[in-house]
Structures are given as C-alpha cells and as structure tokens.
mmCIF file of the N, C-alpha and C atoms, coordinates in Angstrom:
data_MODEL
# 
_entry.id   MODEL 
# 
loop_
_atom_site.group_PDB 
_atom_site.id 
_atom_site.type_symbol 
_atom_site.label_atom_id 
_atom_site.label_alt_id 
_atom_site.label_comp_id 
_atom_site.label_asym_id 
_atom_site.label_entity_id 
_atom_site.label_seq_id 
_atom_site.pdbx_PDB_ins_code 
_atom_site.Cartn_x 
_atom_site.Cartn_y 
_atom_site.Cartn_z 
_atom_site.occupancy 
_atom_site.B_iso_or_equiv 
_atom_site.pdbx_formal_charge 
_atom_site.auth_seq_id 
_atom_site.auth_comp_id 
_atom_site.auth_asym_id 
_atom_site.auth_atom_id 
_atom_site.pdbx_PDB_model_num 
ATOM 1   N N  . UNK A 1 1  ? -7.832  -2.095  -16.521 1.00 0.00 ? 1  UNK A N  1 
ATOM 2   C CA . UNK A 1 1  ? -8.487  -3.391  -16.626 1.00 0.00 ? 1  UNK A CA 1 
ATOM 3   C C  . UNK A 1 1  ? -7.793  -4.223  -17.718 1.00 0.00 ? 1  UNK A C  1 
ATOM 4   N N  . UNK A 1 2  ? -7.118  -3.605  -18.607 1.00 0.00 ? 2  UNK A N  1 
ATOM 5   C CA . UNK A 1 2  ? -6.510  -4.391  -19.800 1.00 0.00 ? 2  UNK A CA 1 
ATOM 6   C C  . UNK A 1 2  ? -5.347  -5.122  -19.227 1.00 0.00 ? 2  UNK A C  1 
ATOM 7   N N  . UNK A 1 3  ? -4.574  -4.720  -18.343 1.00 0.00 ? 3  UNK A N  1 
ATOM 8   C CA . UNK A 1 3  ? -3.371  -5.477  -17.798 1.00 0.00 ? 3  UNK A CA 1 
ATOM 9   C C  . UNK A 1 3  ? -4.089  -6.662  -17.041 1.00 0.00 ? 3  UNK A C  1 
ATOM 10  N N  . UNK A 1 4  ? -4.997  -6.453  -16.147 1.00 0.00 ? 4  UNK A N  1 
ATOM 11  C CA . UNK A 1 4  ? -5.594  -7.620  -15.442 1.00 0.00 ? 4  UNK A CA 1 
ATOM 12  C C  . UNK A 1 4  ? -6.188  -8.663  -16.506 1.00 0.00 ? 4  UNK A C  1 
ATOM 13  N N  . UNK A 1 5  ? -6.876  -8.266  -17.387 1.00 0.00 ? 5  UNK A N  1 
ATOM 14  C CA . UNK A 1 5  ? -7.248  -9.270  -18.403 1.00 0.00 ? 5  UNK A CA 1 
ATOM 15  C C  . UNK A 1 5  ? -6.355  -9.892  -19.255 1.00 0.00 ? 5  UNK A C  1 
ATOM 16  N N  . UNK A 1 6  ? -5.281  -9.269  -19.649 1.00 0.00 ? 6  UNK A N  1 
ATOM 17  C CA . UNK A 1 6  ? -4.262  -9.627  -20.346 1.00 0.00 ? 6  UNK A CA 1 
ATOM 18  C C  . UNK A 1 6  ? -3.225  -10.769 -19.537 1.00 0.00 ? 6  UNK A C  1 
ATOM 19  N N  . UNK A 1 7  ? -3.181  -10.457 -18.162 1.00 0.00 ? 7  UNK A N  1 
ATOM 20  C CA . UNK A 1 7  ? -2.532  -11.293 -17.292 1.00 0.00 ? 7  UNK A CA 1 
ATOM 21  C C  . UNK A 1 7  ? -3.294  -12.637 -17.007 1.00 0.00 ? 7  UNK A C  1 
ATOM 22  N N  . UNK A 1 8  ? -4.525  -12.532 -17.114 1.00 0.00 ? 8  UNK A N  1 
ATOM 23  C CA . UNK A 1 8  ? -5.426  -13.668 -16.616 1.00 0.00 ? 8  UNK A CA 1 
ATOM 24  C C  . UNK A 1 8  ? -5.731  -13.779 -15.207 1.00 0.00 ? 8  UNK A C  1 
ATOM 25  N N  . UNK A 1 9  ? -6.816  -14.564 -14.905 1.00 0.00 ? 9  UNK A N  1 
ATOM 26  C CA . UNK A 1 9  ? -7.250  -14.760 -13.460 1.00 0.00 ? 9  UNK A CA 1 
ATOM 27  C C  . UNK A 1 9  ? -6.442  -15.037 -12.500 1.00 0.00 ? 9  UNK A C  1 
ATOM 28  N N  . UNK A 1 10 ? -5.236  -15.856 -12.754 1.00 0.00 ? 10 UNK A N  1 
ATOM 29  C CA . UNK A 1 10 ? -4.179  -16.274 -11.601 1.00 0.00 ? 10 UNK A CA 1 
ATOM 30  C C  . UNK A 1 10 ? -2.933  -15.445 -11.483 1.00 0.00 ? 10 UNK A C  1 
ATOM 31  N N  . UNK A 1 11 ? -2.834  -14.403 -12.274 1.00 0.00 ? 11 UNK A N  1 
ATOM 32  C CA . UNK A 1 11 ? -1.735  -13.633 -12.333 1.00 0.00 ? 11 UNK A CA 1 
ATOM 33  C C  . UNK A 1 11 ? -1.934  -12.089 -11.845 1.00 0.00 ? 11 UNK A C  1 
ATOM 34  N N  . UNK A 1 12 ? -0.921  -11.555 -11.421 1.00 0.00 ? 12 UNK A N  1 
ATOM 35  C CA . UNK A 1 12 ? -1.121  -10.227 -10.901 1.00 0.00 ? 12 UNK A CA 1 
ATOM 36  C C  . UNK A 1 12 ? -0.027  -9.238  -11.582 1.00 0.00 ? 12 UNK A C  1 
ATOM 37  N N  . UNK A 1 13 ? -0.189  -7.934  -11.170 1.00 0.00 ? 13 UNK A N  1 
ATOM 38  C CA . UNK A 1 13 ? 0.643   -6.951  -11.939 1.00 0.00 ? 13 UNK A CA 1 
ATOM 39  C C  . UNK A 1 13 ? 0.751   -5.864  -10.804 1.00 0.00 ? 13 UNK A C  1 
ATOM 40  N N  . UNK A 1 14 ? 1.993   -5.007  -11.037 1.00 0.00 ? 14 UNK A N  1 
ATOM 41  C CA . UNK A 1 14 ? 2.129   -3.991  -10.248 1.00 0.00 ? 14 UNK A CA 1 
ATOM 42  C C  . UNK A 1 14 ? 1.385   -2.863  -10.701 1.00 0.00 ? 14 UNK A C  1 
ATOM 43  N N  . UNK A 1 15 ? 0.786   -1.921  -9.948  1.00 0.00 ? 15 UNK A N  1 
ATOM 44  C CA . UNK A 1 15 ? 0.019   -0.720  -10.434 1.00 0.00 ? 15 UNK A CA 1 
ATOM 45  C C  . UNK A 1 15 ? 0.978   0.223   -11.214 1.00 0.00 ? 15 UNK A C  1 
ATOM 46  N N  . UNK A 1 16 ? 2.299   0.195   -11.019 1.00 0.00 ? 16 UNK A N  1 
ATOM 47  C CA . UNK A 1 16 ? 3.323   1.121   -11.644 1.00 0.00 ? 16 UNK A CA 1 
ATOM 48  C C  . UNK A 1 16 ? 3.399   0.793   -13.064 1.00 0.00 ? 16 UNK A C  1 
ATOM 49  N N  . UNK A 1 17 ? 3.084   -0.529  -13.499 1.00 0.00 ? 17 UNK A N  1 
ATOM 50  C CA . UNK A 1 17 ? 3.033   -0.862  -14.967 1.00 0.00 ? 17 UNK A CA 1 
ATOM 51  C C  . UNK A 1 17 ? 2.008   -0.129  -15.660 1.00 0.00 ? 17 UNK A C  1 
ATOM 52  N N  . UNK A 1 18 ? 0.905   0.128   -15.126 1.00 0.00 ? 18 UNK A N  1 
ATOM 53  C CA . UNK A 1 18 ? -0.004  0.920   -15.678 1.00 0.00 ? 18 UNK A CA 1 
ATOM 54  C C  . UNK A 1 18 ? 0.340   2.340   -15.687 1.00 0.00 ? 18 UNK A C  1 
ATOM 55  N N  . UNK A 1 19 ? 0.657   2.874   -14.591 1.00 0.00 ? 19 UNK A N  1 
ATOM 56  C CA . UNK A 1 19 ? 1.188   4.291   -14.625 1.00 0.00 ? 19 UNK A CA 1 
ATOM 57  C C  . UNK A 1 19 ? 2.217   4.528   -15.836 1.00 0.00 ? 19 UNK A C  1 
ATOM 58  N N  . UNK A 1 20 ? 3.296   3.602   -15.719 1.00 0.00 ? 20 UNK A N  1 
ATOM 59  C CA . UNK A 1 20 ? 4.456   3.917   -16.685 1.00 0.00 ? 20 UNK A CA 1 
ATOM 60  C C  . UNK A 1 20 ? 3.912   3.836   -18.043 1.00 0.00 ? 20 UNK A C  1 
ATOM 61  N N  . UNK A 1 21 ? 2.856   2.989   -18.311 1.00 0.00 ? 21 UNK A N  1 
ATOM 62  C CA . UNK A 1 21 ? 2.379   2.894   -19.785 1.00 0.00 ? 21 UNK A CA 1 
ATOM 63  C C  . UNK A 1 21 ? 1.620   4.137   -20.124 1.00 0.00 ? 21 UNK A C  1 
ATOM 64  N N  . UNK A 1 22 ? 1.429   4.941   -19.024 1.00 0.00 ? 22 UNK A N  1 
ATOM 65  C CA . UNK A 1 22 ? 0.561   6.382   -19.326 1.00 0.00 ? 22 UNK A CA 1 
ATOM 66  C C  . UNK A 1 22 ? 1.444   7.378   -19.630 1.00 0.00 ? 22 UNK A C  1 
ATOM 67  N N  . UNK A 1 23 ? 2.608   7.464   -18.808 1.00 0.00 ? 23 UNK A N  1 
ATOM 68  C CA . UNK A 1 23 ? 3.480   8.761   -18.878 1.00 0.00 ? 23 UNK A CA 1 
ATOM 69  C C  . UNK A 1 23 ? 4.802   8.497   -18.536 1.00 0.00 ? 23 UNK A C  1 
ATOM 70  N N  . UNK A 1 24 ? 5.843   9.180   -18.891 1.00 0.00 ? 24 UNK A N  1 
ATOM 71  C CA . UNK A 1 24 ? 7.192   9.089   -18.484 1.00 0.00 ? 24 UNK A CA 1 
ATOM 72  C C  . UNK A 1 24 ? 7.204   9.562   -17.030 1.00 0.00 ? 24 UNK A C  1 
ATOM 73  N N  . UNK A 1 25 ? 6.453   10.570  -16.698 1.00 0.00 ? 25 UNK A N  1 
ATOM 74  C CA . UNK A 1 25 ? 6.516   10.948  -15.309 1.00 0.00 ? 25 UNK A CA 1 
ATOM 75  C C  . UNK A 1 25 ? 5.340   10.326  -14.616 1.00 0.00 ? 25 UNK A C  1 
ATOM 76  N N  . UNK A 1 26 ? 5.520   8.998   -14.257 1.00 0.00 ? 26 UNK A N  1 
ATOM 77  C CA . UNK A 1 26 ? 4.483   8.072   -13.900 1.00 0.00 ? 26 UNK A CA 1 
ATOM 78  C C  . UNK A 1 26 ? 4.192   8.070   -12.323 1.00 0.00 ? 26 UNK A C  1 
ATOM 79  N N  . UNK A 1 27 ? 5.143   8.612   -11.545 1.00 0.00 ? 27 UNK A N  1 
ATOM 80  C CA . UNK A 1 27 ? 4.813   8.410   -10.005 1.00 0.00 ? 27 UNK A CA 1 
ATOM 81  C C  . UNK A 1 27 ? 3.669   9.154   -9.595  1.00 0.00 ? 27 UNK A C  1 
ATOM 82  N N  . UNK A 1 28 ? 3.436   10.423  -10.097 1.00 0.00 ? 28 UNK A N  1 
ATOM 83  C CA . UNK A 1 28 ? 2.226   11.242  -9.740  1.00 0.00 ? 28 UNK A CA 1 
ATOM 84  C C  . UNK A 1 28 ? 1.009   10.466  -9.954  1.00 0.00 ? 28 UNK A C  1 
ATOM 85  N N  . UNK A 1 29 ? 0.893   9.517   -10.889 1.00 0.00 ? 29 UNK A N  1 
ATOM 86  C CA . UNK A 1 29 ? -0.173  8.882   -11.319 1.00 0.00 ? 29 UNK A CA 1 
ATOM 87  C C  . UNK A 1 29 ? -0.646  7.744   -10.291 1.00 0.00 ? 29 UNK A C  1 
ATOM 88  N N  . UNK A 1 30 ? 0.280   7.234   -9.602  1.00 0.00 ? 30 UNK A N  1 
ATOM 89  C CA . UNK A 1 30 ? -0.036  6.123   -8.814  1.00 0.00 ? 30 UNK A CA 1 
ATOM 90  C C  . UNK A 1 30 ? -1.174  6.327   -7.841  1.00 0.00 ? 30 UNK A C  1 
ATOM 91  N N  . UNK A 1 31 ? -1.696  7.211   -7.169  1.00 0.00 ? 31 UNK A N  1 
ATOM 92  C CA . UNK A 1 31 ? -2.778  7.469   -6.419  1.00 0.00 ? 31 UNK A CA 1 
ATOM 93  C C  . UNK A 1 31 ? -4.035  7.114   -7.244  1.00 0.00 ? 31 UNK A C  1 
ATOM 94  N N  . UNK A 1 32 ? -3.920  7.933   -8.588  1.00 0.00 ? 32 UNK A N  1 
ATOM 95  C CA . UNK A 1 32 ? -5.140  7.628   -9.393  1.00 0.00 ? 32 UNK A CA 1 
ATOM 96  C C  . UNK A 1 32 ? -5.240  6.194   -9.990  1.00 0.00 ? 32 UNK A C  1 
ATOM 97  N N  . UNK A 1 33 ? -4.302  5.577   -10.222 1.00 0.00 ? 33 UNK A N  1 
ATOM 98  C CA . UNK A 1 33 ? -4.134  4.003   -10.584 1.00 0.00 ? 33 UNK A CA 1 
ATOM 99  C C  . UNK A 1 33 ? -4.843  3.303   -9.406  1.00 0.00 ? 33 UNK A C  1 
ATOM 100 N N  . UNK A 1 34 ? -4.431  3.524   -8.138  1.00 0.00 ? 34 UNK A N  1 
ATOM 101 C CA . UNK A 1 34 ? -4.944  2.781   -7.099  1.00 0.00 ? 34 UNK A CA 1 
ATOM 102 C C  . UNK A 1 34 ? -6.511  3.071   -6.983  1.00 0.00 ? 34 UNK A C  1 
ATOM 103 N N  . UNK A 1 35 ? -6.858  4.205   -7.236  1.00 0.00 ? 35 UNK A N  1 
ATOM 104 C CA . UNK A 1 35 ? -8.189  4.632   -7.103  1.00 0.00 ? 35 UNK A CA 1 
ATOM 105 C C  . UNK A 1 35 ? -9.192  3.881   -8.334  1.00 0.00 ? 35 UNK A C  1 
ATOM 106 N N  . UNK A 1 36 ? -8.551  3.763   -9.321  1.00 0.00 ? 36 UNK A N  1 
ATOM 107 C CA . UNK A 1 36 ? -9.215  3.264   -10.506 1.00 0.00 ? 36 UNK A CA 1 
ATOM 108 C C  . UNK A 1 36 ? -9.359  1.653   -10.222 1.00 0.00 ? 36 UNK A C  1 
ATOM 109 N N  . UNK A 1 37 ? -8.342  1.077   -9.620  1.00 0.00 ? 37 UNK A N  1 
ATOM 110 C CA . UNK A 1 37 ? -8.228  -0.258  -9.137  1.00 0.00 ? 37 UNK A CA 1 
ATOM 111 C C  . UNK A 1 37 ? -9.552  -0.575  -8.334  1.00 0.00 ? 37 UNK A C  1 
ATOM 112 N N  . UNK A 1 38 ? -9.846  0.345   -7.229  1.00 0.00 ? 38 UNK A N  1 
ATOM 113 C CA . UNK A 1 38 ? -11.016 0.080   -6.540  1.00 0.00 ? 38 UNK A CA 1 
ATOM 114 C C  . UNK A 1 38 ? -12.282 0.130   -7.264  1.00 0.00 ? 38 UNK A C  1 
ATOM 115 N N  . UNK A 1 39 ? -12.323 1.094   -8.045  1.00 0.00 ? 39 UNK A N  1 
ATOM 116 C CA . UNK A 1 39 ? -13.612 1.388   -9.127  1.00 0.00 ? 39 UNK A CA 1 
ATOM 117 C C  . UNK A 1 39 ? -13.792 0.227   -10.019 1.00 0.00 ? 39 UNK A C  1 
ATOM 118 N N  . UNK A 1 40 ? -12.718 -0.607  -10.441 1.00 0.00 ? 40 UNK A N  1 
ATOM 119 C CA . UNK A 1 40 ? -12.769 -1.559  -11.286 1.00 0.00 ? 40 UNK A CA 1 
ATOM 120 C C  . UNK A 1 40 ? -12.932 -2.826  -10.610 1.00 0.00 ? 40 UNK A C  1 
ATOM 121 N N  . UNK A 1 41 ? -12.925 -2.797  -9.240  1.00 0.00 ? 41 UNK A N  1 
ATOM 122 C CA . UNK A 1 41 ? -13.041 -3.955  -8.280  1.00 0.00 ? 41 UNK A CA 1 
ATOM 123 C C  . UNK A 1 41 ? -12.013 -5.014  -8.580  1.00 0.00 ? 41 UNK A C  1 
ATOM 124 N N  . UNK A 1 42 ? -10.829 -4.443  -8.838  1.00 0.00 ? 42 UNK A N  1 
ATOM 125 C CA . UNK A 1 42 ? -9.676  -5.285  -8.934  1.00 0.00 ? 42 UNK A CA 1 
ATOM 126 C C  . UNK A 1 42 ? -9.122  -5.851  -7.510  1.00 0.00 ? 42 UNK A C  1 
ATOM 127 N N  . UNK A 1 43 ? -8.605  -6.902  -7.348  1.00 0.00 ? 43 UNK A N  1 
ATOM 128 C CA . UNK A 1 43 ? -8.170  -7.565  -6.123  1.00 0.00 ? 43 UNK A CA 1 
ATOM 129 C C  . UNK A 1 43 ? -6.729  -6.885  -5.751  1.00 0.00 ? 43 UNK A C  1 
ATOM 130 N N  . UNK A 1 44 ? -6.613  -6.328  -4.627  1.00 0.00 ? 44 UNK A N  1 
ATOM 131 C CA . UNK A 1 44 ? -5.206  -5.803  -4.260  1.00 0.00 ? 44 UNK A CA 1 
ATOM 132 C C  . UNK A 1 44 ? -4.516  -6.599  -3.141  1.00 0.00 ? 44 UNK A C  1 
ATOM 133 N N  . UNK A 1 45 ? -3.340  -6.855  -3.323  1.00 0.00 ? 45 UNK A N  1 
ATOM 134 C CA . UNK A 1 45 ? -2.619  -7.724  -2.283  1.00 0.00 ? 45 UNK A CA 1 
ATOM 135 C C  . UNK A 1 45 ? -1.353  -7.206  -1.999  1.00 0.00 ? 45 UNK A C  1 
ATOM 136 N N  . UNK A 1 46 ? -0.976  -7.396  -0.706  1.00 0.00 ? 46 UNK A N  1 
ATOM 137 C CA . UNK A 1 46 ? 0.525   -7.204  -0.413  1.00 0.00 ? 46 UNK A CA 1 
ATOM 138 C C  . UNK A 1 46 ? 1.186   -8.533  0.374   1.00 0.00 ? 46 UNK A C  1 
ATOM 139 N N  . UNK A 1 47 ? 2.116   -9.012  -0.200  1.00 0.00 ? 47 UNK A N  1 
ATOM 140 C CA . UNK A 1 47 ? 2.695   -10.154 0.412   1.00 0.00 ? 47 UNK A CA 1 
ATOM 141 C C  . UNK A 1 47 ? 1.702   -11.313 0.343   1.00 0.00 ? 47 UNK A C  1 
ATOM 142 N N  . UNK A 1 48 ? 0.769   -11.249 -0.647  1.00 0.00 ? 48 UNK A N  1 
ATOM 143 C CA . UNK A 1 48 ? -0.187  -12.373 -0.702  1.00 0.00 ? 48 UNK A CA 1 
ATOM 144 C C  . UNK A 1 48 ? -1.381  -12.104 -0.035  1.00 0.00 ? 48 UNK A C  1 
ATOM 145 N N  . UNK A 1 49 ? -1.385  -11.144 0.836   1.00 0.00 ? 49 UNK A N  1 
ATOM 146 C CA . UNK A 1 49 ? -2.614  -10.878 1.602   1.00 0.00 ? 49 UNK A CA 1 
ATOM 147 C C  . UNK A 1 49 ? -3.472  -9.715  1.072   1.00 0.00 ? 49 UNK A C  1 
ATOM 148 N N  . UNK A 1 50 ? -4.768  -9.882  1.086   1.00 0.00 ? 50 UNK A N  1 
ATOM 149 C CA . UNK A 1 50 ? -5.568  -8.984  0.609   1.00 0.00 ? 50 UNK A CA 1 
ATOM 150 C C  . UNK A 1 50 ? -5.509  -7.514  1.485   1.00 0.00 ? 50 UNK A C  1 
ATOM 151 N N  . UNK A 1 51 ? -5.557  -6.428  0.528   1.00 0.00 ? 51 UNK A N  1 
ATOM 152 C CA . UNK A 1 51 ? -5.292  -5.134  1.220   1.00 0.00 ? 51 UNK A CA 1 
ATOM 153 C C  . UNK A 1 51 ? -6.373  -4.150  0.508   1.00 0.00 ? 51 UNK A C  1 
ATOM 154 N N  . UNK A 1 52 ? -6.653  -3.028  1.068   1.00 0.00 ? 52 UNK A N  1 
ATOM 155 C CA . UNK A 1 52 ? -7.339  -1.886  0.479   1.00 0.00 ? 52 UNK A CA 1 
ATOM 156 C C  . UNK A 1 52 ? -6.196  -1.173  -0.223  1.00 0.00 ? 52 UNK A C  1 
ATOM 157 N N  . UNK A 1 53 ? -6.273  -1.052  -1.692  1.00 0.00 ? 53 UNK A N  1 
ATOM 158 C CA . UNK A 1 53 ? -5.239  -0.293  -2.271  1.00 0.00 ? 53 UNK A CA 1 
ATOM 159 C C  . UNK A 1 53 ? -5.238  1.191   -1.907  1.00 0.00 ? 53 UNK A C  1 
ATOM 160 N N  . UNK A 1 54 ? -6.247  1.737   -1.562  1.00 0.00 ? 54 UNK A N  1 
ATOM 161 C CA . UNK A 1 54 ? -6.213  3.097   -1.141  1.00 0.00 ? 54 UNK A CA 1 
ATOM 162 C C  . UNK A 1 54 ? -5.490  3.469   0.231   1.00 0.00 ? 54 UNK A C  1 
ATOM 163 N N  . UNK A 1 55 ? -5.380  2.443   1.046   1.00 0.00 ? 55 UNK A N  1 
ATOM 164 C CA . UNK A 1 55 ? -4.665  2.822   2.466   1.00 0.00 ? 55 UNK A CA 1 
ATOM 165 C C  . UNK A 1 55 ? -3.552  1.853   2.617   1.00 0.00 ? 55 UNK A C  1 
ATOM 166 N N  . UNK A 1 56 ? -3.179  0.932   1.764   1.00 0.00 ? 56 UNK A N  1 
ATOM 167 C CA . UNK A 1 56 ? -1.970  0.156   1.794   1.00 0.00 ? 56 UNK A CA 1 
ATOM 168 C C  . UNK A 1 56 ? -0.707  1.013   1.790   1.00 0.00 ? 56 UNK A C  1 
ATOM 169 N N  . UNK A 1 57 ? 0.086   0.764   2.561   1.00 0.00 ? 57 UNK A N  1 
ATOM 170 C CA . UNK A 1 57 ? 1.642   1.547   2.399   1.00 0.00 ? 57 UNK A CA 1 
ATOM 171 C C  . UNK A 1 57 ? 2.465   0.585   1.771   1.00 0.00 ? 57 UNK A C  1 
ATOM 172 N N  . UNK A 1 58 ? 3.396   1.042   0.785   1.00 0.00 ? 58 UNK A N  1 
ATOM 173 C CA . UNK A 1 58 ? 4.196   0.310   0.144   1.00 0.00 ? 58 UNK A CA 1 
ATOM 174 C C  . UNK A 1 58 ? 3.633   -0.226  -1.225  1.00 0.00 ? 58 UNK A C  1 
ATOM 175 N N  . UNK A 1 59 ? 4.442   -1.135  -1.747  1.00 0.00 ? 59 UNK A N  1 
ATOM 176 C CA . UNK A 1 59 ? 3.948   -1.956  -3.050  1.00 0.00 ? 59 UNK A CA 1 
ATOM 177 C C  . UNK A 1 59 ? 2.980   -3.024  -2.923  1.00 0.00 ? 59 UNK A C  1 
ATOM 178 N N  . UNK A 1 60 ? 2.009   -2.904  -3.836  1.00 0.00 ? 60 UNK A N  1 
ATOM 179 C CA . UNK A 1 60 ? 0.927   -3.828  -3.823  1.00 0.00 ? 60 UNK A CA 1 
ATOM 180 C C  . UNK A 1 60 ? 0.907   -4.437  -5.106  1.00 0.00 ? 60 UNK A C  1 
ATOM 181 N N  . UNK A 1 61 ? 0.123   -5.539  -5.381  1.00 0.00 ? 61 UNK A N  1 
ATOM 182 C CA . UNK A 1 61 ? -0.214  -6.148  -6.586  1.00 0.00 ? 61 UNK A CA 1 
ATOM 183 C C  . UNK A 1 61 ? -1.529  -6.329  -6.731  1.00 0.00 ? 61 UNK A C  1 
ATOM 184 N N  . UNK A 1 62 ? -1.869  -6.295  -8.176  1.00 0.00 ? 62 UNK A N  1 
ATOM 185 C CA . UNK A 1 62 ? -3.304  -6.127  -8.547  1.00 0.00 ? 62 UNK A CA 1 
ATOM 186 C C  . UNK A 1 62 ? -3.706  -7.235  -9.296  1.00 0.00 ? 62 UNK A C  1 
ATOM 187 N N  . UNK A 1 63 ? -4.834  -7.649  -9.415  1.00 0.00 ? 63 UNK A N  1 
ATOM 188 C CA . UNK A 1 63 ? -5.410  -9.001  -10.046 1.00 0.00 ? 63 UNK A CA 1 
ATOM 189 C C  . UNK A 1 63 ? -6.833  -8.785  -10.280 1.00 0.00 ? 63 UNK A C  1 
ATOM 190 N N  . UNK A 1 64 ? -7.334  -9.620  -11.363 1.00 0.00 ? 64 UNK A N  1 
ATOM 191 C CA . UNK A 1 64 ? -8.844  -9.835  -11.441 1.00 0.00 ? 64 UNK A CA 1 
ATOM 192 C C  . UNK A 1 64 ? -9.313  -10.383 -10.054 1.00 0.00 ? 64 UNK A C  1 
ATOM 193 N N  . UNK A 1 65 ? -10.479 -9.880  -9.636  1.00 0.00 ? 65 UNK A N  1 
ATOM 194 C CA . UNK A 1 65 ? -11.089 -10.578 -8.379  1.00 0.00 ? 65 UNK A CA 1 
ATOM 195 C C  . UNK A 1 65 ? -11.424 -11.907 -8.735  1.00 0.00 ? 65 UNK A C  1 
ATOM 196 N N  . UNK A 1 66 ? -11.344 -12.772 -7.940  1.00 0.00 ? 66 UNK A N  1 
ATOM 197 C CA . UNK A 1 66 ? -11.606 -14.178 -7.834  1.00 0.00 ? 66 UNK A CA 1 
ATOM 198 C C  . UNK A 1 66 ? -13.031 -14.438 -7.518  1.00 0.00 ? 66 UNK A C  1 
ATOM 199 N N  . UNK A 1 67 ? -13.693 -15.104 -8.397  1.00 0.00 ? 67 UNK A N  1 
ATOM 200 C CA . UNK A 1 67 ? -15.033 -15.586 -7.891  1.00 0.00 ? 67 UNK A CA 1 
ATOM 201 C C  . UNK A 1 67 ? -15.010 -16.411 -6.734  1.00 0.00 ? 67 UNK A C  1 
ATOM 202 N N  . UNK A 1 68 ? -15.851 -16.244 -5.776  1.00 0.00 ? 68 UNK A N  1 
ATOM 203 C CA . UNK A 1 68 ? -16.163 -17.236 -4.811  1.00 0.00 ? 68 UNK A CA 1 
ATOM 204 C C  . UNK A 1 68 ? -16.839 -18.547 -5.331  1.00 0.00 ? 68 UNK A C  1 
ATOM 205 N N  . UNK A 1 69 ? -16.277 -19.507 -4.641  1.00 0.00 ? 69 UNK A N  1 
ATOM 206 C CA . UNK A 1 69 ? -16.902 -20.905 -5.157  1.00 0.00 ? 69 UNK A CA 1 
ATOM 207 C C  . UNK A 1 69 ? -18.017 -21.019 -4.411  1.00 0.00 ? 69 UNK A C  1 
# 
C-alpha cells in the first residue's frame, strides 16, 4: 500500500517494484504481491484496461482504486 500512497491517486506502479524492495530474489514473490493487491483493493490494469491481478497474464500496473463519482 505504501507504493500506491506514495505515487498518489493518479499514478501507478509495477508489482515488481514491491517484490524487489522485499528481496534480492524477488521473482518468487510476484504471486504473493498480486494476492496482496487484491486484499488491499488496489486497481490493476494492463495496457490501461482493468484486469484481475490474479488471472492476468504478463505485466500489470497497480494503483489506488479510484472513487466512483
């Protein structure tokens, strides 16, 4: 959540940034980071379109969920 808050509501980050901050051998942490993103209700996108971080294949971006107007 720190990465999302630090970036702000209109910015995103790669889940690998979180994994890399946790361990040198970060790749095995990626599924867990995606699971945490779901629990924290972060918004996941792929090429700008919303996706499920648990089932999306390939790179995704995470950000704070935007409040509906």
